[in-house]
C-alpha positions as CSV (number, residue, x, y, z in Angstrom):
1,M,84.9,-2.2,32.6
2,S,82.2,-3.3,30.0
3,E,78.6,-2.9,30.7
4,E,75.3,-4.1,29.3
5,I,72.0,-3.0,30.1
6,L,68.9,-5.3,30.1
7,I,65.5,-4.0,30.0
8,N,62.4,-6.3,30.6
9,V,59.2,-4.7,29.9
10,T,55.7,-6.2,30.6
11,P,52.3,-4.2,30.8
12,Q,52.5,-4.2,34.6
13,E,56.1,-3.1,35.0
14,T,59.6,-2.2,33.5
15,R,62.7,-3.7,35.0
16,V,66.2,-2.5,34.2
17,A,69.5,-4.7,35.1
18,V,72.9,-3.2,34.8
19,V,75.5,-5.9,34.1
20,E,79.2,-5.5,34.4
21,N,81.3,-8.2,33.0
22,G,78.4,-10.6,33.4
23,V,77.7,-9.6,37.0
24,L,74.6,-8.0,38.1
25,Q,75.4,-4.7,39.7
26,E,72.0,-2.6,39.6
27,V,68.4,-3.2,39.3
28,H,65.8,-0.6,38.7
29,I,62.1,-1.3,38.9
30,E,59.1,0.9,37.8
31,R,55.6,-0.3,38.2
32,G,52.5,1.1,36.6
33,R,50.6,1.2,39.8
34,N,53.5,2.7,41.7
35,L,55.4,5.1,39.6
36,G,58.4,6.9,41.1
37,I,58.0,10.7,41.3
38,V,61.5,11.8,41.8
39,S,62.3,14.9,39.3
40,N,58.4,15.6,39.0
41,I,57.5,19.2,39.3
42,Y,54.4,20.2,41.1
43,K,52.5,23.2,42.2
44,G,52.0,22.7,45.9
45,K,50.3,24.6,48.8
46,V,51.9,25.0,52.2
47,V,49.8,23.5,54.9
48,R,52.0,24.1,57.8
49,T,55.3,25.7,58.7
50,L,57.5,24.4,61.5
51,P,60.1,27.0,62.7
52,G,61.6,24.5,65.1
53,M,62.7,22.3,62.2
54,Q,63.1,25.0,59.8
55,A,60.8,23.2,57.4
56,A,57.3,23.2,55.9
57,F,54.7,20.6,54.8
58,V,53.5,21.1,51.4
59,D,50.4,19.5,49.7
60,I,51.3,18.5,46.2
61,G,48.2,16.0,45.9
62,L,49.6,13.0,47.0
63,E,48.4,10.7,50.0
64,R,50.9,12.2,52.3
65,T,52.1,15.9,52.6
66,A,55.6,16.5,51.3
67,F,58.5,17.8,53.3
68,L,60.3,21.1,52.3
69,H,63.4,22.3,54.2
70,A,64.4,25.9,54.4
71,S,68.0,25.0,52.9
72,D,66.1,23.7,50.0
73,C,64.4,27.1,49.2
74,V,66.4,29.1,46.8
75,E,66.7,32.6,45.4
76,G,65.3,33.3,42.0
77,S,63.1,30.1,42.0
78,P,59.5,30.5,40.8
79,N,58.6,31.0,44.4
80,G,60.7,33.9,44.9
81,T,62.9,33.3,48.0
82,A,65.9,32.4,49.8
83,D,69.4,33.3,50.1
84,A,71.6,31.2,47.6
85,S,74.8,33.1,48.5
86,G,76.1,30.5,50.8
87,G,75.1,32.2,53.9
88,A,72.8,31.1,56.6
89,A,69.2,30.5,55.0
90,P,66.3,32.8,56.4
91,S,63.9,31.3,58.9
92,I,61.2,29.2,57.2
93,N,58.6,31.6,58.2
94,E,60.4,34.4,56.2
95,L,60.4,32.2,53.1
96,L,56.9,30.7,53.2
97,H,53.6,31.0,54.9
98,E,50.5,28.7,55.2
99,G,48.4,28.8,52.2
100,Q,51.0,29.9,49.9
101,E,51.4,28.3,46.6
102,V,55.0,27.1,45.7
103,V,56.4,25.4,42.7
104,V,58.5,22.5,43.8
105,Q,60.3,19.6,42.7
106,V,60.6,16.1,44.3
107,I,64.1,15.1,45.2
108,K,63.3,11.9,47.3
109,D,60.4,9.6,46.7
110,P,58.1,8.9,49.8
111,I,60.1,6.3,51.6
112,G,58.4,4.1,54.3
113,S,56.2,6.4,56.6
114,K,58.0,9.5,55.4
115,G,56.6,12.0,52.6
116,A,58.4,13.0,49.6
117,R,61.4,15.5,50.0
118,L,60.9,18.7,48.0
119,S,63.1,21.5,46.7
120,T,62.4,24.7,45.0
121,Q,65.5,24.5,43.1
122,L,64.3,23.1,39.9
123,T,66.7,21.0,37.9
124,I,65.8,19.7,34.3
125,P,68.1,16.9,32.8
126,A,69.1,16.0,29.3
127,R,71.8,13.8,28.1
128,H,75.0,15.9,28.7
129,L,73.6,18.8,30.8
130,V,71.2,19.5,33.6
131,Y,69.6,23.1,33.4
132,L,69.2,25.1,36.5
133,P,66.6,27.9,35.7
134,S,67.1,29.7,39.2
135,S,71.0,29.7,39.2
136,E,73.8,31.2,37.1
137,H,76.3,28.5,38.3
138,I,78.0,26.3,35.7
139,G,79.3,23.0,37.4
140,V,81.0,19.8,36.2
141,S,80.4,16.2,37.3
142,Q,83.3,15.3,39.7
143,R,83.6,12.0,37.7
144,I,85.2,14.1,35.1
145,Q,88.6,14.3,36.5
146,D,90.7,15.6,33.6
147,A,91.3,19.4,34.5
148,D,91.6,20.4,30.9
149,E,88.4,18.5,29.8
150,R,86.6,20.3,32.8
151,E,87.8,23.8,31.6
152,R,86.9,22.9,28.1
153,L,83.5,22.0,28.7
154,K,82.9,25.0,31.2
155,A,84.1,27.3,28.5
156,A,81.9,25.7,25.8
157,V,78.8,26.0,27.9
158,R,79.6,29.8,28.8
159,A,80.2,30.6,25.0
160,L,76.9,28.9,23.9
161,L,75.0,30.7,26.8
162,Q,76.4,34.1,25.5
163,A,75.6,33.3,22.0
164,H,72.1,32.3,22.8
165,A,71.5,35.2,25.2
166,Q,70.2,32.5,27.5
167,S,69.9,32.9,31.2
168,G,70.3,30.2,33.9
169,G,72.9,27.7,35.1
170,F,74.1,24.3,34.1
171,I,75.6,21.1,35.5
172,I,77.8,19.2,33.0
173,R,77.1,15.5,33.5
174,T,79.5,12.6,33.3
175,A,78.1,11.6,29.8
176,A,79.4,15.0,28.4
177,E,83.0,14.0,28.8
178,S,84.4,14.3,25.2
179,A,81.2,15.7,24.0
180,T,81.3,18.2,21.1
181,T,80.2,21.8,21.1
182,A,77.3,20.8,18.6
183,E,76.1,18.1,21.1
184,L,76.2,20.6,24.1
185,E,74.4,23.1,21.8
186,A,71.6,20.7,21.0
187,D,71.1,19.9,24.8
188,I,70.9,23.6,25.6
189,G,68.2,24.2,23.0
190,F,66.2,21.3,24.0
191,L,66.3,22.3,27.8
192,C,65.5,25.9,26.9
193,K,62.5,24.9,24.9
194,L,61.3,22.5,27.7
195,W,61.7,25.1,30.3
196,K,59.5,27.5,28.5
197,K,56.7,24.9,28.1
198,I,57.0,24.3,31.9
199,Q,56.7,28.0,32.4
200,D,53.6,28.2,30.7
201,R,52.2,25.2,32.5
202,I,53.3,27.0,35.8
203,H,50.7,29.7,35.2
204,E,47.9,27.5,34.0
205,T,48.3,24.6,36.5
206,P,46.0,24.9,39.8
207,A,47.5,24.1,43.2
208,R,48.2,20.5,44.4
209,A,48.7,19.3,40.9
210,L,51.4,18.1,38.6
211,I,53.3,20.6,36.2
212,H,55.8,18.3,34.7
213,G,56.5,14.6,35.0
214,D,59.8,13.0,34.2
215,I,60.2,10.6,31.4
216,P,59.5,6.8,32.3
217,L,62.1,4.3,33.3
218,L,62.7,2.9,29.8
219,L,63.7,6.3,28.6
220,R,65.5,7.5,31.6
221,T,67.7,4.5,31.3
222,I,68.6,5.5,27.7
223,R,69.3,9.0,28.8
224,D,71.0,8.4,32.1
225,L,72.8,5.1,32.2
226,V,74.0,4.6,28.6
227,R,77.7,5.8,28.8
228,D,80.7,5.1,26.6
229,N,81.4,1.8,28.5
230,V,77.8,0.3,27.7
231,E,78.1,-1.9,24.9
232,K,74.5,-3.1,24.4
233,V,71.2,-2.1,25.5
234,R,69.0,-5.2,25.0
235,I,65.1,-4.7,25.2
236,D,62.7,-7.7,25.1
237,S,59.6,-5.8,23.9
238,Q,59.3,-4.8,20.2
239,E,57.1,-1.7,21.1
240,S,59.4,-0.6,23.8
241,Y,62.4,-1.1,21.5
242,Q,60.9,1.1,18.9
243,R,60.1,3.9,21.4
244,A,63.6,3.9,22.7
245,T,65.2,4.0,19.3
246,R,62.9,7.0,18.3
247,F,63.9,8.7,21.6
248,A,67.7,8.1,21.0
249,A,67.5,9.2,17.4
250,D,65.9,12.6,18.5
251,L,67.9,13.3,21.7
252,I,71.2,10.9,21.8
253,P,71.8,9.7,18.3
254,E,75.1,8.2,19.1
255,V,73.4,5.6,21.3
256,G,71.0,4.4,18.8
257,G,73.4,1.8,17.4
258,R,73.8,0.1,20.7
259,I,70.1,-0.6,21.2
260,E,69.1,-4.1,20.4
261,Y,65.7,-5.9,20.3
262,Y,65.8,-9.4,22.1
263,P,63.5,-11.7,20.3
264,G,64.5,-15.0,22.2
265,E,62.0,-17.5,23.7
266,R,64.1,-17.7,26.9
267,P,63.4,-14.7,29.2
268,L,66.1,-12.1,28.9
269,F,66.7,-11.9,32.7
270,D,67.0,-15.8,32.9
271,L,69.8,-15.7,30.0
272,Y,71.9,-13.6,32.5
273,S,70.7,-15.2,35.7
274,V,69.2,-11.7,36.9
275,E,66.3,-13.3,38.3
276,D,68.4,-15.5,40.8
277,E,70.5,-12.7,41.7
278,I,67.4,-10.5,42.5
279,H,66.0,-13.4,44.7
280,K,69.5,-13.5,46.4
281,A,69.4,-9.8,47.0
282,L,66.3,-10.2,49.3
283,E,68.2,-12.7,51.6
284,R,69.9,-11.6,54.8
285,N,73.1,-13.5,54.2
286,V,75.5,-13.1,51.3
287,T,78.0,-16.0,50.7
288,L,81.5,-15.0,49.8
289,K,83.6,-17.3,47.4
290,S,86.1,-17.9,49.9
291,G,83.5,-19.4,52.5
292,G,82.9,-16.4,54.4
293,Y,79.6,-14.4,54.4
294,L,77.9,-11.0,55.1
295,V,74.9,-10.5,57.3
296,I,72.9,-7.5,56.1
297,D,70.3,-6.0,58.5
298,Q,68.1,-3.1,57.1
299,T,66.4,-1.0,59.8
300,E,64.5,2.3,60.0
301,A,67.7,4.1,61.4
302,M,70.5,2.4,59.5
303,T,71.9,-0.5,57.8
304,T,74.4,-2.8,59.4
305,V,76.7,-5.2,57.5
306,D,78.7,-7.8,59.5
307,V,81.5,-9.6,58.0
308,N,82.3,-13.3,59.0
309,T,84.8,-15.9,58.1
310,G,82.5,-18.7,58.1
311,G,84.2,-21.8,56.7
312,F,87.1,-20.1,55.2
313,V,90.2,-21.1,57.3
314,G,93.1,-19.9,55.1
315,R,96.4,-21.4,54.4
316,R,99.1,-19.3,56.3
317,N,98.0,-17.7,59.6
318,L,94.9,-16.2,61.3
319,E,95.8,-12.7,60.3
320,E,96.1,-13.5,56.5
321,T,92.8,-15.2,56.7
322,L,91.0,-12.3,58.3
323,F,92.7,-9.9,55.7
324,K,91.6,-11.9,52.6
325,T,88.1,-12.2,54.0
326,N,87.8,-8.6,54.6
327,L,89.3,-7.7,51.1
328,E,86.7,-10.0,49.3
329,A,83.9,-8.6,51.7
330,A,84.8,-4.9,50.7
331,Q,83.9,-5.8,47.0
332,A,81.0,-7.6,47.8
333,I,79.6,-4.8,50.1
334,A,79.9,-2.2,47.3
335,R,78.0,-4.4,44.9
336,Q,75.3,-5.3,47.7
337,L,74.7,-1.5,48.3
338,R,74.1,-0.8,44.5
339,L,72.2,-4.0,43.9
340,R,69.8,-3.5,46.8
341,N,70.0,0.3,46.5
342,I,70.6,0.7,50.2
343,G,70.9,4.4,51.2
344,G,71.4,6.5,54.3
345,I,73.7,5.5,57.1
346,I,75.5,2.0,56.6
347,I,77.8,0.6,59.4
348,V,80.2,-2.2,58.3
349,D,81.5,-4.3,60.9
350,F,84.9,-5.8,59.4
351,I,86.7,-8.6,61.2
352,D,89.2,-7.2,63.6
353,M,92.9,-7.1,62.0
354,E,95.9,-6.2,64.0
355,D,98.1,-5.0,61.1
356,P,97.5,-1.4,60.5
357,E,98.6,-1.8,56.8
358,H,95.8,-4.5,56.3
359,R,93.4,-2.1,57.8
360,R,94.5,0.5,55.3
361,Q,94.4,-1.6,52.3
362,V,90.8,-3.0,53.1
363,L,89.5,0.6,53.6
364,R,91.1,1.7,50.2
365,A,89.6,-1.5,48.6
366,L,86.2,-0.6,49.8
367,E,86.7,3.0,48.7
368,K,87.7,2.0,45.3
369,A,84.9,-0.2,44.8
370,L,82.4,2.4,46.0
371,A,83.9,4.9,43.5
372,R,82.0,3.0,40.6
373,D,78.6,3.5,42.3
374,R,76.5,6.1,40.6
375,A,74.9,7.3,43.8
376,K,77.0,9.7,45.8
377,T,78.8,8.0,48.8
378,N,81.0,9.1,51.7
379,L,83.1,6.8,54.1
380,T,85.0,7.4,57.2
381,E,88.3,5.9,58.7
382,M,88.1,2.5,60.2
383,S,87.5,2.8,63.9
384,P,89.8,0.7,66.3
385,L,86.8,-1.8,66.5
386,G,87.0,-2.3,62.7
387,L,83.9,-0.2,62.0
388,V,83.5,1.8,58.7
389,E,80.6,4.3,58.4
390,I,79.3,4.9,55.0
391,T,76.6,7.2,53.9
392,R,75.0,6.7,50.4
393,K,72.4,9.1,48.8
394,R,69.0,7.7,49.0
395,S,66.5,9.1,46.6
396,R,64.1,6.1,45.8
397,E,62.9,3.1,47.6
398,N,65.5,0.1,48.2
399,L,65.0,-3.2,46.4
400,E,63.5,-4.8,49.6
401,R,60.8,-2.2,50.1
402,V,59.8,-2.4,46.4
403,L,59.5,-6.1,46.3
404,T,58.5,-7.1,49.8
405,E,56.1,-6.0,52.5
406,R,56.4,-6.5,56.3
407,C,55.5,-9.9,57.5
408,P,51.9,-9.7,59.2
409,V,52.6,-12.6,61.5
410,C,55.9,-11.2,63.1
411,G,55.5,-7.6,62.4
412,G,59.0,-7.3,60.9
413,R,60.8,-8.7,64.0
414,G,61.8,-11.6,61.8
415,V,61.1,-14.0,64.8
416,L,57.9,-15.8,66.4
417,K,57.0,-16.6,69.9
418,T,57.6,-20.1,70.6
419,P,54.5,-22.2,71.0
420,Q,55.5,-22.8,74.7
421,T,55.5,-19.0,75.1
422,V,52.0,-18.8,73.6
423,C,50.7,-21.6,75.8
424,Y,51.7,-19.6,78.9
425,E,50.1,-16.5,77.6
426,I,47.0,-18.4,77.1
427,F,47.1,-19.6,80.7
428,R,47.4,-16.0,81.8
429,E,44.6,-14.9,79.7
430,I,42.2,-17.6,81.0
431,L,43.0,-16.5,84.7
432,R,42.4,-13.0,83.6
433,E,39.0,-14.0,82.1
434,A,38.1,-16.2,85.0
435,R,38.4,-13.2,87.5
436,Q,36.3,-11.1,85.2
437,F,33.5,-13.3,84.0
438,D,31.5,-16.2,85.7
439,A,31.6,-18.4,82.8
440,S,30.5,-22.0,82.6
441,E,33.4,-23.0,80.5
442,Y,36.3,-21.4,78.5
443,R,37.1,-22.2,74.8
444,V,40.7,-21.7,73.5
445,L,41.0,-21.1,69.8
446,A,44.5,-21.5,68.6
447,A,47.0,-22.7,65.8
448,Q,47.5,-26.5,65.4
449,V,51.0,-26.4,67.0
450,V,49.9,-24.6,70.1
451,V,46.9,-26.9,70.6
452,D,49.2,-30.0,70.2
453,M,51.6,-28.6,72.9
454,L,48.6,-27.8,75.3
455,L,47.5,-31.4,74.7
456,D,50.9,-33.0,75.0
457,E,53.9,-31.2,77.0
458,E,51.6,-28.8,78.8
459,S,48.8,-31.2,79.5
460,T,49.4,-31.4,83.2
461,S,49.6,-27.7,83.5
462,L,46.4,-27.3,81.6
463,A,44.8,-29.9,84.1
464,D,46.1,-28.0,87.1
465,L,44.6,-24.7,85.6
466,Q,41.2,-26.3,85.2
467,E,41.1,-27.5,88.8
468,F,42.3,-24.2,90.1
469,I,39.5,-22.3,88.3
470,G,36.9,-25.0,88.6
471,K,35.7,-24.7,85.1
472,P,36.5,-26.8,82.1
473,I,38.7,-25.6,79.2
474,R,37.8,-26.6,75.7
475,L,40.6,-26.5,72.8
476,Q,39.6,-25.7,69.2
477,V,42.1,-25.7,66.2
478,E,41.8,-22.6,63.9
479,S,43.5,-23.5,60.8
480,M,43.8,-19.7,59.7
481,Y,45.4,-18.6,62.9
482,H,49.3,-18.2,62.9
483,Q,51.4,-19.3,65.7
484,E,51.0,-16.3,68.0
485,L,47.3,-15.7,67.6
486,F,44.7,-17.1,69.8
487,D,41.5,-16.3,71.4
488,V,40.0,-17.3,74.8
489,V,36.1,-17.2,74.7
490,P,34.1,-17.4,77.9
491,I,30.9,-19.4,77.3
């Protein structure tokens, strides 16, 4: 499956779109005022340990303290601690104490109200390899499935480590498939030099400060996303194009020929309809080609996806209609999870199917579609109710959180109280005020739609209330008030 990567660069933000066969699959956004911090290495200070949670809060100089679990403390790290043998980790109080300085790496950005997630297991990535300074393990990406190739890569890395008398472990990345020994050796040399610089900074850097920051999104894209199936990387900024080609020439020379500068007058993202797809990815409903649709609801605890037939009536029978809708939905769900960068727990409510073979085929179709996702995913068998539970690794904010904010009017509910409901709340508030204050009159400040209802449909109720409290009630339209907002002022 051929891919193209489009990179739109402005002074304010960098946006990356991954397009497969002309269809947008992923969007990555990095803004100058809100840079992601995943993979950054900090010298932090433990401010509190929580034995009940087996965790510690660590101040790394950010607005919120970060979270470090005992299972993420490893033996041989620059902090010197835990058991990496696979046994139960020691208590957090045995590993860390308040006031202790620790060298940590961010493995999850701050998301919502939660602080960053940390680990003392430092990892330093290059094109083909990830260096593990505090481990002797050599692992291979699960996406490299050929057993002979896996063994060849492991043997090559072991031989290079012995030849260079270098300690530490490595994870062999998917991009290393078919890599030559010379390419692996170049990565090892680069990573060892970088680790030496980081070690020097560890000793020089004060607590609550950054030791090493990961490269920006533009260069991370060249390093991490450009694989053999990527035909072109198109960049619409001349300066960024030159920076990317220099980076590729130094680190990944085989990629340089695929990087192109896009000088066109028409915006690059408009050329591929990326802007329209980003707008659609913020909507709750996703239309399927057959006429069915998905309803995606993101909450703090989980994301739910509901599959509906909509206007699709099929040609044969009901079971066949439901089966085809679910098959199409499986492909669309996998794409939406990548496009919206939805992580955590996802519950998919497929339409109920009677045929066990149909259920099996839908689940396999979903599994196959999810296999193309760069983020790690797991899914369960379909329940008798047609529910499938998916977990997807989350390290950065999803697209909705990056591009939107909670509605100040409804507070994230997605609904507003009706004008009639607000009118009745106003009546109750006037009664409350009348019992507490001996005012000559009461003035109600509210939105136009509420005042209109008080003067029209609820005019009889308003007159009855005035007679009951024995005081006049004046109405005043406030153009800046939203539908739910009102004030009752005793005068």
